[in-house]
C-alpha positions in Angstrom: 3.2 2.5 -22.3 3.1 0.6 -25.5 2.5 3.6 -27.8 0.8 7.0 -27.6 -2.5 5.3 -28.4 -2.0 2.1 -26.3 -1.1 2.7 -22.7 -2.3 2.3 -19.1 -2.5 4.7 -16.1 -2.5 3.4 -12.5 -4.2 5.6 -10.0 -3.7 5.5 -6.2 -4.5 8.2 -3.6 -1.1 8.1 -2.0 -2.7 7.5 1.4 -0.9 4.6 3.0 -4.0 3.7 5.0 -6.0 3.3 1.7 -4.6 0.6 -0.6 -7.4 1.0 -3.2 -6.1 1.5 -6.8 -7.4 1.5 -10.3 -6.0 1.2 -13.8 -7.3 2.9 -16.9 -6.3 1.2 -20.2 -6.4 2.9 -23.5 -6.3 0.9 -26.8 -6.4 2.7 -30.1 -6.7 6.0 -28.1 -10.0 4.9 -26.5 -10.4 4.3 -22.8 -11.7 1.0 -21.7 -13.4 -0.2 -18.6 -11.5 0.8 -15.4 -10.2 -2.1 -13.3 -10.3 -1.5 -9.5 -8.1 -3.5 -7.1 -5.8 -3.0 -4.1 -2.1 -3.1 -3.0 -0.4 -3.7 -6.4 -0.6 -4.7 -10.0 1.5 -6.7 -12.5 0.9 -6.2 -16.2 2.4 -7.9 -19.2 4.3 -5.8 -21.8 1.4 -5.3 -24.2 -0.9 -4.4 -21.2 -3.7 -6.8 -22.1 -3.2 -9.0 -18.9 -3.2 -7.8 -15.3 -2.7 -9.6 -12.0 -4.3 -7.9 -9.1 -6.1 -8.4 -5.7 -9.6 -7.4 -6.8 -11.4 -7.5 -3.4 -10.4 -5.0 -0.7 -11.0 -7.4 2.1 -9.0 -10.2 0.6 -5.4 -10.8 -0.6 -6.2 -13.4 -3.2 -4.7 -12.8 -6.7 -6.7 -13.0 -9.9 -5.6 -12.6 -13.5 -7.7 -10.3 -15.8 -7.5 -10.1 -19.6 -8.4 -6.9 -21.6 -10.6 -7.6 -24.6 -13.1 -5.4 -26.4 -12.3 -2.4 -24.1 -13.2 -4.4 -21.0 -11.3 -6.3 -18.3 -12.5 -10.0 -17.8 -11.5 -12.2 -14.9 -9.8 -15.3 -16.4 -8.2 -17.0 -13.5 -8.2 -17.1 -9.7 -5.0 -18.3 -8.0 -4.8 -20.3 -4.7 -6.0 -18.5 -1.6 -3.5 -16.1 0.0 -3.9 -15.2 3.7 -0.9 -12.8 3.8 -1.1 -9.0 3.1 0.7 -8.1 -0.1 3.0 -5.1 -0.6 3.5 -5.5 -4.3 3.1 -7.7 -7.4 5.6 -8.0 -10.2 5.8 -10.0 -13.5 9.0 -11.7 -14.3 10.9 -10.4 -17.4 10.1 -13.5 -19.3 6.4 -13.1 -18.3 6.3 -16.6 -16.8 5.8 -15.8 -13.1 4.0 -13.3 -11.0 5.9 -12.6 -7.9 4.2 -11.3 -4.7 6.1 -9.6 -1.8 4.4 -10.0 1.5 4.5 -7.5 4.4 6.8 -9.9 6.3 9.5 -9.5 3.6 8.9 -13.0 2.3 7.9 -13.6 -1.4 6.0 -16.2 -3.4 5.8 -16.8 -7.1 2.8 -18.0 -9.2 3.2 -19.7 -12.5 0.9 -18.0 -15.0 0.8 -20.6 -17.6 
């Protein structure tokens, strides 16, 4: 949450067999387009960039940017054949770190 007028809400059913998720982003107290994805999300501190797996049948990560109340895909990262448990953004916002179901992890440079 950036402020009471600028914030995001992540939705998930809580069903472990259904990894589908969505994020609602509000800027200036107006809701924008909902971004749907699965398994996890990493967002920057001002909540205008998100790294997600946008396709339910695929574990590839894409970066989306929030502009004019809409999410736009800006970058696709290299193919990922491994199921992801979570995504996280480094504190300095330089890397997205993915944790795989095997316990291994990988990091992607976002610059």
